[in-house]
C-alpha positions as CSV (number, residue, x, y, z in Angstrom):
1,A,-0.1,0.1,0.1
2,F,2.6,2.3,0.8
3,L,4.2,1.9,-2.7
4,L,1.0,2.4,-4.1
5,N,0.3,6.0,-2.2
6,R,3.5,7.2,-2.9
7,S,3.6,6.8,-6.3
8,S,0.1,8.0,-6.8
9,D,1.5,11.3,-5.1
10,L,4.7,11.2,-7.0
11,I,2.3,11.2,-10.2
12,S,0.1,13.8,-8.9
13,S,3.1,16.3,-8.7
14,F,4.4,15.8,-11.9
15,P,3.8,18.6,-14.4
16,E,-0.1,18.8,-16.0
17,M,0.6,17.3,-19.7
18,R,3.2,14.6,-18.2
19,R,0.5,13.5,-15.9
20,K,-2.2,13.3,-18.4
21,V,0.6,11.5,-21.0
22,F,1.5,9.2,-18.2
23,I,-2.1,8.4,-17.2
24,M,-3.3,7.8,-20.4
25,S,-0.3,5.3,-21.4
26,R,-0.6,3.4,-18.1
27,F,-4.0,3.4,-16.8
28,E,-5.7,3.6,-20.2
29,N,-3.4,1.7,-22.0
30,L,-3.2,4.1,-25.3
31,S,-0.6,3.6,-27.7
32,H,1.6,6.8,-28.3
33,A,-0.1,7.8,-31.5
34,E,-3.5,7.8,-29.8
35,I,-2.4,10.0,-26.7
36,A,-0.7,12.4,-29.1
37,K,-3.7,12.5,-31.7
38,K,-5.9,13.1,-28.4
39,L,-3.7,15.6,-26.9
40,S,-2.4,17.5,-30.1
41,L,1.1,16.4,-29.7
42,S,3.6,14.5,-31.7
43,E,4.5,11.0,-30.6
44,R,8.0,11.9,-29.9
45,T,6.5,14.6,-27.2
46,V,4.5,11.8,-25.7
47,E,7.6,9.4,-25.6
48,A,9.9,12.3,-23.7
49,H,6.9,12.8,-21.1
50,I,6.7,8.6,-20.4
51,Y,10.5,8.8,-20.3
52,Q,10.7,11.5,-18.1
53,A,8.0,10.1,-15.7
54,L,9.5,6.7,-15.7
55,K,13.0,8.3,-14.7
56,E,11.3,10.7,-11.8
57,L,9.5,7.2,-10.9
58,R,12.7,5.2,-10.5
59,K,14.8,7.9,-9.0
60,V,12.1,8.1,-6.0
61,L,11.1,4.5,-5.8
62,G,13.7,2.5,-7.3
63,N,13.7,0.1,-10.6
64,K,12.1,-2.9,-8.5
65,A,9.1,-0.9,-7.0
66,V,8.1,1.1,-10.7
67,A,7.8,-2.5,-12.3
68,F,6.0,-4.1,-9.3
69,I,3.7,-0.8,-9.6
70,L,3.7,-0.9,-13.4
71,I,2.6,-4.9,-13.3
72,Y,0.4,-4.4,-10.3
73,L,-1.5,-1.4,-12.1
74,S,-1.8,-3.4,-15.4
75,L,-3.7,-6.3,-13.7
């Protein structure tokens, strides 16, 4: 529960567009192309937002915790 709460707090602290892109990617299972179209962004920008979000999560929580959270949330 601690990891999920901590990751939720961290995701909430992301800049608005990064948070939207990350949620659409990881929680709504949308492709980069779908996210780009919905948010009027380039696919490269979507990739950059996801990369930065994962980088921040790994920095704060560690690689194994991030992997666990992403697997748990995909169930």
